[in-house]
N, CA, C and O atoms as CSV, one atom per row, in Angstrom:
chain,resi,resn,atom,element,x,y,z
A,1,MET,N,N,77.398,30.809,-54.080
A,1,MET,CA,C,76.287,30.234,-53.362
A,1,MET,C,C,75.155,29.897,-54.329
A,1,MET,O,O,75.009,30.511,-55.386
A,2,VAL,N,N,74.383,28.930,-53.946
A,2,VAL,CA,C,73.290,28.437,-54.778
A,2,VAL,C,C,71.958,28.930,-54.218
A,2,VAL,O,O,71.721,28.874,-53.011
A,3,TYR,N,N,71.094,29.412,-55.110
A,3,TYR,CA,C,69.728,29.739,-54.714
A,3,TYR,C,C,68.942,28.437,-54.572
A,3,TYR,O,O,69.086,27.529,-55.391
A,4,ARG,N,N,68.118,28.349,-53.539
A,4,ARG,CA,C,67.321,27.141,-53.303
A,4,ARG,C,C,65.847,27.480,-53.445
A,4,ARG,O,O,65.339,28.395,-52.797
A,5,LEU,N,N,65.171,26.729,-54.301
A,5,LEU,CA,C,63.745,26.913,-54.559
A,5,LEU,C,C,62.994,25.624,-54.286
A,5,LEU,O,O,63.518,24.530,-54.492
A,6,ARG,N,N,61.757,25.763,-53.819
A,6,ARG,CA,C,60.861,24.617,-53.704
A,6,ARG,C,C,59.843,24.725,-54.828
A,6,ARG,O,O,59.316,25.803,-55.101
A,7,TYR,N,N,59.573,23.601,-55.476
A,7,TYR,CA,C,58.627,23.526,-56.588
A,7,TYR,C,C,57.388,22.806,-56.087
A,7,TYR,O,O,57.427,21.610,-55.797
A,8,LEU,N,N,56.278,23.547,-55.985
A,8,LEU,CA,C,55.013,22.951,-55.562
A,8,LEU,C,C,53.871,23.847,-56.001
A,8,LEU,O,O,54.064,25.021,-56.317
A,9,PHE,N,N,52.692,23.276,-56.016
A,9,PHE,CA,C,51.507,23.988,-56.485
A,9,PHE,C,C,50.611,24.355,-55.314
A,9,PHE,O,O,50.458,23.587,-54.364
A,10,ASP,N,N,50.013,25.557,-55.399
A,10,ASP,CA,C,49.113,26.070,-54.375
A,10,ASP,C,C,47.936,26.714,-55.108
A,10,ASP,O,O,48.110,27.698,-55.827
A,11,PHE,N,N,46.745,26.158,-54.923
A,11,PHE,CA,C,45.570,26.623,-55.657
A,11,PHE,C,C,45.414,28.140,-55.610
A,11,PHE,O,O,45.446,28.750,-54.541
A,12,GLY,N,N,45.245,28.732,-56.787
A,12,GLY,CA,C,44.936,30.145,-56.905
A,12,GLY,C,C,46.090,31.103,-56.682
A,12,GLY,O,O,45.911,32.315,-56.805
A,13,SER,N,N,47.262,30.598,-56.359
A,13,SER,CA,C,48.392,31.484,-56.050
A,13,SER,C,C,49.080,32.024,-57.297
A,13,SER,O,O,49.669,33.105,-57.266
A,14,GLY,N,N,49.006,31.269,-58.398
A,14,GLY,CA,C,49.736,31.665,-59.598
A,14,GLY,C,C,51.238,31.488,-59.454
A,14,GLY,O,O,52.018,32.084,-60.197
A,15,ILE,N,N,51.636,30.668,-58.495
A,15,ILE,CA,C,53.056,30.468,-58.174
A,15,ILE,C,C,53.329,28.971,-58.024
A,15,ILE,O,O,52.508,28.229,-57.485
A,16,CYS,N,N,54.497,28.542,-58.510
A,16,CYS,CA,C,54.913,27.158,-58.261
A,16,CYS,C,C,56.335,27.092,-57.711
A,16,CYS,O,O,56.863,26.005,-57.476
A,17,LEU,N,N,56.951,28.247,-57.506
A,17,LEU,CA,C,58.307,28.288,-56.959
A,17,LEU,C,C,58.315,29.147,-55.698
A,17,LEU,O,O,57.753,30.242,-55.666
A,18,TRP,N,N,58.965,28.623,-54.663
A,18,TRP,CA,C,58.978,29.271,-53.357
A,18,TRP,C,C,60.405,29.254,-52.825
A,18,TRP,O,O,61.109,28.253,-52.961
A,19,ALA,N,N,60.831,30.350,-52.226
A,19,ALA,CA,C,62.176,30.429,-51.658
A,19,ALA,C,C,62.338,29.385,-50.562
A,19,ALA,O,O,61.468,29.227,-49.705
A,20,ALA,N,N,63.462,28.674,-50.600
A,20,ALA,CA,C,63.716,27.610,-49.625
A,20,ALA,C,C,64.785,27.992,-48.607
A,20,ALA,O,O,65.117,27.198,-47.727
A,21,ASP,N,N,65.322,29.199,-48.722
A,21,ASP,CA,C,66.298,29.662,-47.731
A,21,ASP,C,C,66.272,31.190,-47.669
A,21,ASP,O,O,65.633,31.850,-48.489
A,22,ASP,N,N,66.976,31.733,-46.686
A,22,ASP,CA,C,66.948,33.182,-46.456
A,22,ASP,C,C,67.555,33.977,-47.603
A,22,ASP,O,O,67.029,35.030,-47.963
A,23,ARG,N,N,68.639,33.503,-48.176
A,23,ARG,CA,C,69.286,34.232,-49.273
A,23,ARG,C,C,68.359,34.319,-50.476
A,23,ARG,O,O,68.216,35.383,-51.079
A,24,THR,N,N,67.735,33.213,-50.823
A,24,THR,CA,C,66.809,33.206,-51.955
A,24,THR,C,C,65.631,34.123,-51.666
A,24,THR,O,O,65.203,34.879,-52.538
A,25,ARG,N,N,65.109,34.064,-50.460
A,25,ARG,CA,C,63.982,34.921,-50.063
A,25,ARG,C,C,64.380,36.399,-50.153
A,25,ARG,O,O,63.591,37.224,-50.615
A,26,ALA,N,N,65.578,36.732,-49.723
A,26,ALA,CA,C,66.042,38.121,-49.756
A,26,ALA,C,C,66.149,38.647,-51.186
A,26,ALA,O,O,65.834,39.808,-51.447
A,27,ASP,N,N,66.588,37.801,-52.106
A,27,ASP,CA,C,66.785,38.240,-53.489
A,27,ASP,C,C,65.542,38.116,-54.361
A,27,ASP,O,O,65.387,38.872,-55.320
A,28,PHE,N,N,64.649,37.169,-54.042
A,28,PHE,CA,C,63.504,36.902,-54.919
A,28,PHE,C,C,62.144,36.999,-54.227
A,28,PHE,O,O,61.118,36.915,-54.901
A,29,ASP,N,N,62.104,37.173,-52.914
A,29,ASP,CA,C,60.892,37.151,-52.097
A,29,ASP,C,C,60.520,35.690,-51.814
A,29,ASP,O,O,61.165,34.773,-52.321
A,30,TYR,N,N,59.480,35.482,-51.005
A,30,TYR,CA,C,59.110,34.099,-50.662
A,30,TYR,C,C,58.410,33.406,-51.818
A,30,TYR,O,O,58.875,32.357,-52.263
A,31,PRO,N,N,57.295,33.961,-52.328
A,31,PRO,CA,C,56.799,33.382,-53.575
A,31,PRO,C,C,57.674,33.940,-54.696
A,31,PRO,O,O,57.827,35.155,-54.821
A,32,VAL,N,N,58.235,33.071,-55.495
A,32,VAL,CA,C,59.155,33.503,-56.549
A,32,VAL,C,C,58.407,33.508,-57.881
A,32,VAL,O,O,58.058,32.455,-58.415
A,33,HIS,N,N,58.171,34.697,-58.399
A,33,HIS,CA,C,57.499,34.825,-59.690
A,33,HIS,C,C,58.478,34.445,-60.802
A,33,HIS,O,O,59.638,34.858,-60.784
A,34,SER,N,N,58.011,33.671,-61.750
A,34,SER,CA,C,58.893,33.214,-62.830
A,34,SER,C,C,59.469,34.380,-63.618
A,34,SER,O,O,60.545,34.250,-64.202
A,35,SER,N,N,58.777,35.520,-63.647
A,35,SER,CA,C,59.274,36.687,-64.386
A,35,SER,C,C,60.558,37.248,-63.773
A,35,SER,O,O,61.265,38.010,-64.433
A,36,LYS,N,N,60.871,36.891,-62.533
A,36,LYS,CA,C,62.093,37.353,-61.873
A,36,LYS,C,C,63.291,36.463,-62.181
A,36,LYS,O,O,64.419,36.787,-61.809
A,37,LEU,N,N,63.053,35.357,-62.852
A,37,LEU,CA,C,64.110,34.380,-63.099
A,37,LEU,C,C,64.660,34.501,-64.511
A,37,LEU,O,O,63.946,34.927,-65.419
A,38,PRO,N,N,65.928,34.129,-64.708
A,38,PRO,CA,C,66.528,34.176,-66.039
A,38,PRO,C,C,66.128,32.951,-66.879
A,38,PRO,O,O,66.938,32.062,-67.141
A,39,ILE,N,N,64.851,32.937,-67.290
A,39,ILE,CA,C,64.328,31.849,-68.121
A,39,ILE,C,C,63.673,32.458,-69.355
A,39,ILE,O,O,63.386,33.654,-69.392
A,40,THR,N,N,63.444,31.632,-70.352
A,40,THR,CA,C,62.855,32.114,-71.597
A,40,THR,C,C,61.378,32.457,-71.419
A,40,THR,O,O,60.710,31.967,-70.508
A,41,ALA,N,N,60.895,33.308,-72.311
A,41,ALA,CA,C,59.469,33.655,-72.314
A,41,ALA,C,C,58.624,32.414,-72.571
A,41,ALA,O,O,57.532,32.279,-72.019
A,42,THR,N,N,59.122,31.515,-73.401
A,42,THR,CA,C,58.384,30.284,-73.691
A,42,THR,C,C,58.185,29.466,-72.419
A,42,THR,O,O,57.092,28.955,-72.174
A,43,LEU,N,N,59.223,29.340,-71.620
A,43,LEU,CA,C,59.088,28.596,-70.368
A,43,LEU,C,C,58.157,29.331,-69.404
A,43,LEU,O,O,57.378,28.691,-68.698
A,44,GLN,N,N,58.222,30.642,-69.362
A,44,GLN,CA,C,57.292,31.392,-68.513
A,44,GLN,C,C,55.850,31.095,-68.905
A,44,GLN,O,O,54.994,30.916,-68.038
A,45,HIS,N,N,55.579,31.042,-70.202
A,45,HIS,CA,C,54.222,30.724,-70.666
A,45,HIS,C,C,53.826,29.296,-70.294
A,45,HIS,O,O,52.677,29.045,-69.930
A,46,ARG,N,N,54.763,28.369,-70.383
A,46,ARG,CA,C,54.455,26.982,-69.988
A,46,ARG,C,C,54.139,26.892,-68.503
A,46,ARG,O,O,53.243,26.152,-68.099
A,47,ILE,N,N,54.867,27.638,-67.699
A,47,ILE,CA,C,54.589,27.670,-66.263
A,47,ILE,C,C,53.184,28.204,-66.024
A,47,ILE,O,O,52.421,27.620,-65.255
A,48,GLU,N,N,52.838,29.305,-66.675
A,48,GLU,CA,C,51.499,29.886,-66.522
A,48,GLU,C,C,50.422,28.897,-66.948
A,48,GLU,O,O,49.378,28.800,-66.303
A,49,PHE,N,N,50.666,28.166,-68.024
A,49,PHE,CA,C,49.710,27.172,-68.508
A,49,PHE,C,C,49.500,26.066,-67.471
A,49,PHE,O,O,48.364,25.707,-67.162
A,50,VAL,N,N,50.596,25.531,-66.940
A,50,VAL,CA,C,50.491,24.444,-65.962
A,50,VAL,C,C,49.809,24.940,-64.680
A,50,VAL,O,O,49.024,24.210,-64.076
A,51,LEU,N,N,50.103,26.161,-64.269
A,51,LEU,CA,C,49.440,26.724,-63.085
A,51,LEU,C,C,47.937,26.868,-63.303
A,51,LEU,O,O,47.146,26.536,-62.421
A,52,ALA,N,N,47.545,27.359,-64.469
A,52,ALA,CA,C,46.113,27.498,-64.773
A,52,ALA,C,C,45.452,26.126,-64.838
A,52,ALA,O,O,44.332,25.952,-64.358
A,53,TRP,N,N,46.134,25.159,-65.424
A,53,TRP,CA,C,45.611,23.791,-65.504
A,53,TRP,C,C,45.425,23.228,-64.094
A,53,TRP,O,O,44.393,22.627,-63.798
A,54,TYR,N,N,46.414,23.421,-63.231
A,54,TYR,CA,C,46.318,22.926,-61.854
A,54,TYR,C,C,45.085,23.492,-61.150
A,54,TYR,O,O,44.413,22.784,-60.400
A,55,ASP,N,N,44.794,24.757,-61.392
A,55,ASP,CA,C,43.641,25.384,-60.735
A,55,ASP,C,C,42.312,24.765,-61.153
A,55,ASP,O,O,41.310,24.950,-60.463
A,56,THR,N,N,42.280,24.036,-62.268
A,56,THR,CA,C,41.039,23.360,-62.672
A,56,THR,C,C,40.820,22.065,-61.896
A,56,THR,O,O,39.746,21.469,-61.973
A,57,PHE,N,N,41.828,21.629,-61.154
A,57,PHE,CA,C,41.712,20.412,-60.344
A,57,PHE,C,C,40.734,20.610,-59.190
A,57,PHE,O,O,40.042,19.674,-58.789
A,58,LEU,N,N,40.676,21.830,-58.658
A,58,LEU,CA,C,39.827,22.148,-57.515
A,58,LEU,C,C,38.427,22.529,-57.983
A,58,LEU,O,O,38.273,23.293,-58.936
A,59,ASP,N,N,37.422,22.005,-57.324
A,59,ASP,CA,C,36.045,22.441,-57.565
A,59,ASP,C,C,35.862,23.732,-56.767
A,59,ASP,O,O,35.613,23.689,-55.562
A,60,TRP,N,N,35.984,24.870,-57.432
A,60,TRP,CA,C,35.977,26.170,-56.761
A,60,TRP,C,C,34.629,26.479,-56.116
A,60,TRP,O,O,34.565,27.280,-55.184
A,61,ASP,N,N,33.553,25.856,-56.596
A,61,ASP,CA,C,32.238,26.076,-55.998
A,61,ASP,C,C,32.037,25.241,-54.739
A,61,ASP,O,O,31.211,25.574,-53.888
A,62,HIS,N,N,32.791,24.164,-54.629
A,62,HIS,CA,C,32.683,23.279,-53.467
A,62,HIS,C,C,34.057,22.633,-53.230
A,62,HIS,O,O,34.258,21.464,-53.559
A,63,PRO,N,N,35.008,23.400,-52.656
A,63,PRO,CA,C,36.390,22.927,-52.524
A,63,PRO,C,C,36.588,21.557,-51.891
A,63,PRO,O,O,37.505,20.849,-52.306
A,64,PRO,N,N,35.784,21.134,-50.906
A,64,PRO,CA,C,36.040,19.804,-50.344
A,64,PRO,C,C,35.675,18.649,-51.285
A,64,PRO,O,O,36.040,17.502,-51.031
A,65,ALA,N,N,34.961,18.953,-52.364
A,65,ALA,CA,C,34.508,17.902,-53.285
A,65,ALA,C,C,35.688,17.271,-54.016
A,65,ALA,O,O,36.772,17.848,-54.101
A,66,GLN,N,N,35.453,16.102,-54.526
A,66,GLN,CA,C,36.460,15.413,-55.322
A,66,GLN,C,C,36.675,16.147,-56.643
A,66,GLN,O,O,35.788,16.847,-57.132
A,67,THR,N,N,37.834,15.979,-57.195
A,67,THR,CA,C,38.172,16.608,-58.461
A,67,THR,C,C,37.340,16.037,-59.606
A,67,THR,O,O,36.795,14.936,-59.523
A,68,HIS,N,N,37.264,16.806,-60.652
A,68,HIS,CA,C,36.599,16.345,-61.870
A,68,HIS,C,C,37.599,15.750,-62.862
A,68,HIS,O,O,37.222,15.332,-63.957
A,69,TRP,N,N,38.868,15.714,-62.476
A,69,TRP,CA,C,39.883,15.165,-63.362
A,69,TRP,C,C,39.769,13.645,-63.427
A,69,TRP,O,O,39.518,12.973,-62.426
A,70,SER,N,N,39.959,13.135,-64.626
A,70,SER,CA,C,40.063,11.686,-64.797
A,70,SER,C,C,41.490,11.264,-64.446
A,70,SER,O,O,42.380,12.105,-64.313
A,71,SER,N,N,41.693,9.985,-64.301
A,71,SER,CA,C,43.055,9.508,-64.019
A,71,SER,C,C,43.986,9.824,-65.187
A,71,SER,O,O,45.176,10.067,-64.990
A,72,THR,N,N,43.443,9.819,-66.400
A,72,THR,CA,C,44.244,10.161,-67.578
A,72,THR,C,C,44.696,11.612,-67.517
A,72,THR,O,O,45.858,11.918,-67.783
A,73,GLU,N,N,43.768,12.511,-67.164
A,73,GLU,CA,C,44.150,13.924,-67.085
A,73,GLU,C,C,45.161,14.149,-65.971
A,73,GLU,O,O,46.092,14.940,-66.126
A,74,ARG,N,N,44.988,13.471,-64.867
A,74,ARG,CA,C,45.943,13.608,-63.762
A,74,ARG,C,C,47.334,13.167,-64.213
A,74,ARG,O,O,48.327,13.825,-63.903
A,75,THR,N,N,47.406,12.065,-64.938
A,75,THR,CA,C,48.681,11.578,-65.458
A,75,THR,C,C,49.290,12.585,-66.424
A,75,THR,O,O,50.492,12.847,-66.377
A,76,GLN,N,N,48.466,13.150,-67.297
A,76,GLN,CA,C,48.950,14.149,-68.257
A,76,GLN,C,C,49.460,15.397,-67.537
A,76,GLN,O,O,50.499,15.950,-67.898
A,77,PHE,N,N,48.722,15.835,-66.518
A,77,PHE,CA,C,49.168,16.997,-65.748
A,77,PHE,C,C,50.503,16.704,-65.069
A,77,PHE,O,O,51.422,17.521,-65.129
A,78,ASN,N,N,50.614,15.558,-64.433
A,78,ASN,CA,C,51.858,15.196,-63.747
A,78,ASN,C,C,53.035,15.214,-64.711
A,78,ASN,O,O,54.117,15.693,-64.371
A,79,GLN,N,N,52.823,14.694,-65.908
A,79,GLN,CA,C,53.887,14.684,-66.913
A,79,GLN,C,C,54.264,16.110,-67.302
A,79,GLN,O,O,55.448,16.434,-67.384
A,80,ALA,N,N,53.275,16.962,-67.541
A,80,ALA,CA,C,53.540,18.355,-67.912
A,80,ALA,C,C,54.273,19.088,-66.788
A,80,ALA,O,O,55.192,19.865,-67.048
A,81,ALA,N,N,53.869,18.843,-65.546
A,81,ALA,CA,C,54.518,19.488,-64.400
A,81,ALA,C,C,55.976,19.057,-64.282
A,81,ALA,O,O,56.841,19.878,-63.977
A,82,GLN,N,N,56.253,17.789,-64.519
A,82,GLN,CA,C,57.631,17.302,-64.462
A,82,GLN,C,C,58.463,17.833,-65.628
A,82,GLN,O,O,59.660,18.077,-65.473
A,83,GLU,N,N,57.841,18.014,-66.791
A,83,GLU,CA,C,58.552,18.612,-67.927
A,83,GLU,C,C,58.935,20.055,-67.616
A,83,GLU,O,O,60.046,20.484,-67.931
A,84,VAL,N,N,58.024,20.807,-67.000
A,84,VAL,CA,C,58.328,22.187,-66.602
A,84,VAL,C,C,59.483,22.197,-65.603
A,84,VAL,O,O,60.392,23.019,-65.717
A,85,LEU,N,N,59.454,21.305,-64.642
A,85,LEU,CA,C,60.531,21.222,-63.658
A,85,LEU,C,C,61.868,20.937,-64.338
A,85,LEU,O,O,62.873,21.566,-64.010
A,86,ALA,N,N,61.888,20.008,-65.269
A,86,ALA,CA,C,63.130,19.680,-65.980
A,86,ALA,C,C,63.640,20.884,-66.771
A,86,ALA,O,O,64.842,21.147,-66.794
A,87,LEU,N,N,62.739,21.608,-67.413
A,87,LEU,CA,C,63.133,22.802,-68.164
A,87,LEU,C,C,63.663,23.892,-67.236
A,87,LEU,O,O,64.648,24.557,-67.555
A,88,LEU,N,N,63.012,24.075,-66.093
A,88,LEU,CA,C,63.507,25.049,-65.116
A,88,LEU,C,C,64.925,24.697,-64.679
A,88,LEU,O,O,65.805,25.557,-64.650
A,89,ARG,N,N,65.137,23.449,-64.345
A,89,ARG,CA,C,66.471,23.028,-63.902
A,89,ARG,C,C,67.505,23.241,-65.005
A,89,ARG,O,O,68.622,23.682,-64.736
A,90,ALA,N,N,67.136,22.929,-66.235
A,90,ALA,CA,C,68.068,23.088,-67.352
A,90,ALA,C,C,68.387,24.563,-67.602
A,90,ALA,O,O,69.546,24.924,-67.802
A,91,GLN,N,N,67.363,25.408,-67.591
A,91,GLN,CA,C,67.586,26.819,-67.901
A,91,GLN,C,C,68.239,27.586,-66.750
A,91,GLN,O,O,69.016,28.510,-66.991
A,92,LEU,N,N,67.939,27.222,-65.524
A,92,LEU,CA,C,68.525,27.933,-64.385
A,92,LEU,C,C,69.930,27.448,-64.056
A,92,LEU,O,O,70.728,28.187,-63.480
A,93,GLY,N,N,70.228,26.224,-64.417
A,93,GLY,CA,C,71.576,25.703,-64.254
A,93,GLY,C,C,72.012,25.522,-62.813
A,93,GLY,O,O,71.190,25.388,-61.907
A,94,SER,N,N,73.313,25.520,-62.622
A,94,SER,CA,C,73.895,25.166,-61.327
A,94,SER,C,C,73.783,26.269,-60.273
A,94,SER,O,O,74.115,26.037,-59.110
A,95,LYS,N,N,73.326,27.452,-60.652
A,95,LYS,CA,C,73.162,28.530,-59.671
A,95,LYS,C,C,71.883,28.373,-58.852
A,95,LYS,O,O,71.666,29.095,-57.878
A,96,PHE,N,N,71.041,27.422,-59.257
A,96,PHE,CA,C,69.772,27.178,-58.576
A,96,PHE,C,C,69.626,25.694,-58.266
A,96,PHE,O,O,69.955,24.837,-59.087
A,97,GLU,N,N,69.131,25.411,-57.081
A,97,GLU,CA,C,68.721,24.057,-56.713
A,97,GLU,C,C,67.205,24.097,-56.570
A,97,GLU,O,O,66.673,24.922,-55.828
A,98,ILE,N,N,66.509,23.211,-57.275
A,98,ILE,CA,C,65.050,23.171,-57.191
A,98,ILE,C,C,64.646,21.848,-56.560
A,98,ILE,O,O,64.929,20.773,-57.088
A,99,ILE,N,N,63.983,21.954,-55.426
A,99,ILE,CA,C,63.543,20.784,-54.672
A,99,ILE,C,C,62.090,20.512,-55.041
A,99,ILE,O,O,61.237,21.387,-54.896
A,100,ASP,N,N,61.811,19.322,-55.511
A,100,ASP,CA,C,60.467,18.970,-55.986
A,100,ASP,C,C,59.575,18.526,-54.828
A,100,ASP,O,O,59.766,17.459,-54.246
A,101,HIS,N,N,58.601,19.370,-54.513
A,101,HIS,CA,C,57.582,19.041,-53.513
A,101,HIS,C,C,56.203,18.998,-54.171
A,101,HIS,O,O,55.183,19.117,-53.492
A,102,SER,N,N,56.176,18.828,-55.486
A,102,SER,CA,C,54.923,18.939,-56.239
A,102,SER,C,C,54.026,17.715,-56.126
A,102,SER,O,O,52.820,17.812,-56.351
A,103,GLY,N,N,54.593,16.573,-55.783
A,103,GLY,CA,C,53.799,15.349,-55.751
A,103,GLY,C,C,53.407,14.857,-57.135
A,103,GLY,O,O,52.459,14.085,-57.277
A,104,THR,N,N,54.136,15.302,-58.159
A,104,THR,CA,C,53.796,14.923,-59.532
A,104,THR,C,C,54.763,13.910,-60.131
A,104,THR,O,O,54.585,13.490,-61.274
A,105,ALA,N,N,55.773,13.518,-59.384
A,105,ALA,CA,C,56.767,12.568,-59.914
A,105,ALA,C,C,56.228,11.149,-59.868
A,105,ALA,O,O,56.918,10.212,-60.270
């Protein structure tokens, strides 16, 4: 059987992977911490970096306000997020299906 994960960002959660079915939830919980996955430490650090970067998109003092990101930074973030997704898929292999709900493609 294949574990199913959803890849998306949620401000302040520190998580970008979420269980997409009952089996995955039972084995990894609903928010799936990257430390529970068979991936390299380097990829774990890249995930943490992209999550921290994503959190700068929100104006924490006034959440409804527009972001301070330029279109260039948004493009750079989207590229980094897609690179992390590609690395996750490569390192986790065929035992995991990762569904991209990040809106960064």
